[in-house]
C-alpha positions, 0 to 999 in steps of 0.5 A: 718547539714549532719554526718560529719559535726555534728562529726566535731561540736562534736569535736569542742565541745570535745576539749572546754571541754578537752575530748579525746573521746566521747561514744554515745549509742543506749539508753535513760534514761530508757534503752530502745530498742525503742527510742523516737526521743528525745534521738536518738543521735546515729542516729543523730550523724551516720545516722545509723538507726538500733535498736543496735549499739553505736558510739564513736568518737575520735579526729581522727576516728569515728566508729560504733560497731554492731552485724551480725544482722546489717552488711549489713544494717550498710555497706549501711547506713554509706557509705558517712559519715566518720563513720567506720563499727566495726563488732562485735561478738555478741551484748553482747561484749564491743570491742569499750572500747578495741579500745578505750584503746589501741588507747588512751594515758594514762590520756585520758579523756573518755565522756559519758552522764550519763543519757544514761548509766546504773550504772553497765555498766559506772562501767564496763567502769570505770574499764575497762578504769582505767587499761590503764590510761584512765579517765571516765567523765559521767557528760557531756552532749555534744550531747545537745550543738550541736543538736540544732533542737532536738525533743521535748518529745512527749505530747502524752496522757497517758491512763488507761489499764483496768483490763478487759485486765491486768487481774490485779489491780494496787493494786494487783502489788503493793502487790506483789512489797511490799511483796519483799519490805518486804523480803527485809527490804526495804523502796522503789523500784526505778523503771526506766524502761518505760514497767515496770512502764506501766505495775505496774500502768496499764497505756499505752501511745505513747511516743515511737513509736510502745511501748505503754509506756510513759516517767516517773520515779516510786518509790513504797514504803511500804505504798505509791507511787510516779510516776514522770510524765507529769501530763498533759498528765494523762487521768481522768480516770488515775487520779482517778486510782491514787487517790484511790491508794494513788499514788502522782504525781510529774513533771518528773525532781523531781526525782533527787530531791525526792531520793536527799531528801531521808532519809540516813536510808532509803533503796531502792531497785535498779536494777543497770543494768537498773537505768542510772548513773544519777539517781543512783547518786542522791539516798541519802538513802541505795541502795540494788542491785536487779533485778527489780521486775515488770520486772519478774512479768509481765513476767508471764501472768495471766489467763486474759492475756493468754485468751486475747492472745489466741483470739488476735491471732485470728484477727491478723491471720484474718488480715493477710490472707486478706493482704496476699489473696490482695498480691496474687491476686495483683501479679497474675493480673499484679499490681505492688506492693512494700514492702512498699506496703505490709507493709502498708496493713499489717497495714490497715487490722490490723487496722480493728480489734477491739482494735487495738492500732498499730504496735508492730514494724516496719514491716520487708518486705524483697523481695529476697536479702533484707530478708537476711538482718535481721533487715531490714525495706523498704523505699519507696525511695529505696525499691524493687517492688515484682515480682511473682517470688522469696522469700519473708520474712514478719516479723510483728506484731500489739498492741491490747489492749488485746495483742501483736504479732509478727509473721513471715512467709516466701513465695515463689512466684514462683517455689522454688529452692531445696536450698531454699525448703532444707533451709524452711524445716530444719528451720520448723524442728527446729521450729517444735523440739522446739515447741513440746519439753518437759523439766523439770522445771528448764530448762533456754533458752540457754539450749533449744535454741539447739532444733531450731538450730540442724537440720540446723547445721547438714547441716553446716548452722546456723543463727546470731540471737537469736532463741526467745525473750519474748514478752509483753501484750500490751507492748514491743514487746521484753520484758526481761528476758526470750528468747532463746539464745546460748550467754550467757545473762539474756535471756540465763539464765533465767528460763523458767516458765509457762504464759511466751510468748516468740517467736520461731523464727530460720531462714537462710540467704543467704547473697545477695540471700534470708531470711528466717524465721518462727516464732510463739508465744509460751506459756509455760504451765505446762506439763501433768508429774509432774515437766515438762513444755511444750510449746502451739503455740498461733501464727495462720497462715499456713505455706508454702507448697510449701517450704516443703520437706514432705521426710525431714519430721518424721511422727510426724512433719507432724502430728504437722503440720497437727494440726496446720494448723486445729487450723489455720483454726478453729481460723481464718476461721469464721473471713473471708468471701467468696473467702479469706475463700476459699483460706484460706482453702487451705492454711491451707490444709494437707502437 
């Protein structure tokens, strides 16, 4: 079936269930960003493969709502599907609710799958639709009725993430969670997000592409713990650790029954922003609404993790050096290289590093105008051939047992234009400003975001994405709660704390021309002045000399670049050999 025939089949099912509209999110039962194939309902029904977006289908309209990061991609992928692109001002609004409220009559029924939406989102939708006399039905799974060849859930093995990497035992983490249980006079904490479960139980898996997690639910009690997972996938070491920590194992499907059997007198801590509606409705005990406890605990990296993060950046930088030396030599010798070739070579060189586990996301290799598509992903059939001219944006990352990386560099493959040099230099100034800042404890990501934009703003320029996101430790490359963004959200409201690992990635995008971004990962550390914090840059790879206008830089900015290049060479050069090492030394020269 193609997209139009799938939508036609869905509409027949809607009629059979007396449904006037259906909302299909980019989500799964665990509110994940990256979705296992089994749950990619929005991709299947619309053909749009971007990581953010939502589809609504009525009897006579099908629309996709997404934000500016995906406008160009949406326009390309939705051609001929009959699905109309609706452009959102940002990724946090709910204009699809307004659209349906305006286009449906009073008494209409809108369906959502309660497994795919959080309790908090369902409450918001119910309240909004009720104002227009529209009913929200959240106990139907219409997609499953028509998606007959749906991919099965993964049977990938689950392995133990050793304390030599994590720096913390399962017992340590249970102890932290149980402290919060005691503070709230609660009996249990329900954990529904896959990365929170992976962190809490020191497990990793391969159920979701790029994210080393496994499908599961978990409950941590005052003296026991329960995990709902396919037991056949557990390694012997995991089973041994679970037994040691009094963790009981159940099939994934038994989570509903377990919650049903809770005593009405028992209290359970639940994050309604993350717990799906179906699981929430199964709870028989008394619910106390809280933020996910592991979400905030895992955001603060411990000393062992921070030590590994510093080390992992050296080998990741060396892998990049090998790749970009190869690219430089290939283009110079007239070889035909395309965007996918670069992505594959990056993965190849990373795979040669110790403890490598895979990519942390699909590499974004954007040549010239493709670089202006913020989350562009090259495909073999449609990718561009890279010539020894123009601008190349490369955003990539690796998963290692000893850390997660995410780095963006922008290269000029010939003599750049004044416009390109200006844009890159303004981006660089913003990146340095955020890197160098010192700020009082209690400062939020929203307050800091402006530092990275100020020089672009002064020239009437901007970028349509946040300046930074949290990064996991051999976990999700996009990890809540912290980040840098001007939009009102958890990311902007979260206070920066020592031990947080966050990206610093301002950019500029000229539609139809080029895209530029510079991204380093930074760790929040205590400053020398009491009550103040600052950032330590841990990513190691040189900046692009040809794109830097030194006349626009202050003495402090020049000194920062030169000191950074010195650290880059010291960290990565011992892992390089021969001509590559000589080439790399030149890349790390002073500006």
